[in-house]
N, C-alpha and C positions, 0 to 999 in steps of 0.2 A: 634649557632644561638640563643641560649636561651636568652641571655641578651638583644640583640637588640630588639627581639620580645617582651620581657617583658617591656622594656622601652616604646615601642609604645603603649602597652596595658595600662600602667600607664598614659601615655599622654592622651589617649582617655578618661580615667576615669576622669582626671582633667578637661578636656574640658566639659564633660557632667555634672559633679557634682559640679564644682565651688569651691569657697574658703574654704568651710567647709572641703572637703576632702583634699585639699592642706595643710590645717593646720594639718590634721591627718598625712599626709606624713612627714611633718616637725617634728612632735613629735616622730614618730615611726620608720622612715626609716633610715638606715645607710647613711652616706654622699654620698656613691656611687650612690644611687638611685636618688639623686638630681644633679648628675654630668651631663655634656653635653652628647648629643647623641654620639659624636665622642669618648668621653672617654669610653663609654660603648662598643665600638667596639675594644678597646685595649685588650691586653692579660688578661686572667682571673687573673693572678698573680698581676696585677697592681691595681685590685679593692680591696676594703676594706670590702667586704661582701661575704658570701658564698651563694650557691643556697638555703640552708635551711633558711638563714637570709631573703632572698628575698621572699621566699614563706610565711614566717610568716607575713611579711609586707603586701604581696598581700592578704592573708587571712583576715587580719584586714581591709584592704581597701574595699574588697568585702562585708564584714559584715557591714561597714558603708553605702555602697551603698544600701544594702538590707534593711537598717533601714529607708528608705524613708517612710514618714507618709501617710496613707490613712484614709479615714473616718472610715473604719472598725476597724483600729488599735487604734484610738483615744478614750480614755475613758474620760468621763466628770470629771473635778476636783471637789474637795470638795468646793472650793471657786469659784471665777470668773476668775481665771488666770490658763491657761494650758501652762506649760513650761517644756515639757517632756525631752528636751535636756539640760536644765539648762543654758539657755542663758542669763536670766535676773539677774541683780545684786541685785535688790531690788524689788521683786514682791509684797511685802507688800504695797509699795507706789502706785502701780498700782491697787491693791485690794481696797485701800482706795478711789482712784479716781473713780473707778467703783461703789463703794458703794454710793458715793455721787450722781451719776447719778440715782441710784435706788430710792433715796428719793427726787429727784428734782421734783418740781411742773412743770407740762407741760400743756400749753394751747393747747389742741388738736384741730386741724382744724375740721370744721363741717363734712367733708367727711371722717374723720378717724374713723375706727371701735371703737377706744377708746373713742370717744366723747360722746357716749351714755352709758358709764360705769363709775364705780368709780375708775378705774385704774389710778394711777399716777406714774410718774417716768418711767425710761427706764431700762430694764434688759439687761445689756451688759456683754459680755464675751470676753476675749482676748486669742488668741492662738498664741504662738511663737514657731517656729520649725526651724531646720537647713535645712530641705529639704522635699518637698512634692513630692510624686510619680507623675511622668508625667510632672513635671515642671523643666526646666533646664536654667541655667544662660544664655546660648547663644541663647535662643529663642527670637523671636520678642516680644515686649512688649504686643501687643494685644493678642498673643497666651498665654503668661504667665498669663495675666489678666483673660483670658477665663478659663484656667485650674485651677487657684487659686480660681476663682469664683465657679467653679463646686465643689471644695472641701469645700469652705466656706458655700455654700448653703446646701450641703449635710449634713455637720456637724450641721448646724443651725437646720435643720429638725430632725436629729437623736437625738440631745440633747433637742429639744423642747425649745429653748431659747425664752423667752417672755411669757407673760400671754396668757392662752388659750382663755380668753375672747376677746382679741383684738390684739394679736400679736405685742407686743411692744418691741420685742427683737432686739438686735444688736450684731453681731459677727464680731470681728476684727481679721483677720488672717495675720500674718507676716511670710513669708518664707524668712528667713534672708540669707541663703546660695545662693539662686537663685535670690535675689532682686525682690521678688514678694510680693504683698499684695492685700487684698480685704476686703471690708466692706459689710457684708450681713445685710439687714434690713428686719424687718417684715412689714406687711401691715399697722399696726397701726402707725408706725413712718415714713413710706414712703409716705402715703396718704397725699395729699395736699401740697407736697413738703417739709414737715417738715425736713426730711432727704432724700432728693431726690438723684438720682444717681450723679448729679452734685455736690451736697454738700458732699456726701460720698467721691467722688474723691478728693475734696479739703481738706477734713479732713485727708485723707491718705497722700496726697502730703505734708502736714505740717510735716510729720515724715521723709520724704525722706532725707533731709540733715543730720539728726542725724543718720539714719540707715547707710548711706554711710560712716560716720566716725566711725562706730562701737558703737555709743551711743544708744543702743537698747531701754533701759528703757526710756530715754528722748524722743526718737521718738514716742514710744507708748503713753506716757503721753501727747505729743503735739496733737496727733490724738484725744485722749479722751477730751482734753480741747477744741478742735475745735468742736467736737460733742456737748459738753455742751453749747458752744456759739450759735450754730445753734438752739438748743432746746429753749434756752432763747430768741432768736430773733423771734421765731415763723415762720409761713409760709412765703415763699418768697414774696416780693413785686414786682411790675412790673419792678422796676429798677434792681432787681436781675435777673428776668426772661429774660429781654430784651437782654443782651449780648449773652445768650445761643441761643435765637431765631435768632438773627442776624448772629451768627457764622455758622448757618446751612442754611442760604439763599444762 
């Protein structure tokens, strides 16, 4: 009964952990582990791997599952990009885009804490990981957003992203394996709608088509470009607020 039980266990891992672990199986597992459930019920002699082979693969899979990122595990990078799983092809391009946000002149709304300071620009950090603890591919979108948001806000506070004078920080989190993302904003950029929840959502959605096709770098850059455009536009006008108000009526 060992092989059928193991197949079911691996299937459960795949369902819970998503494409990142599936890729790991493809790289590490003997072909028998990717065979159909019926084949795993055939005689042991018909299979191409031993119990020891399977246990080595299972150990690797469990290690991958245990590597899910939490706020406590994440250390702040030297620059503005945290890519602990090495998912980005050209992190320097993203660093450059974030550096431009930091030097960008921003017309702060009167009710922004930054309006009464000499702070200019936005301090933005990008975090890209394969998997966040507690986030799973099969969860409902609202649940994934809630859990990714808890991680993003927790990390935002832990790292102290933004000026202490007026909280002009932005933290973009991409959980690629679970198709989850979140954009956390400080009070300075959120006040007056400069980077409201609605705008943050639109900035993230700009990356979705690229992330679905595996173009992670391009997706992140699209979100940064959208954030830059919102900062340049200034606070929302009534024409921008009105659709959101009508949609809630």
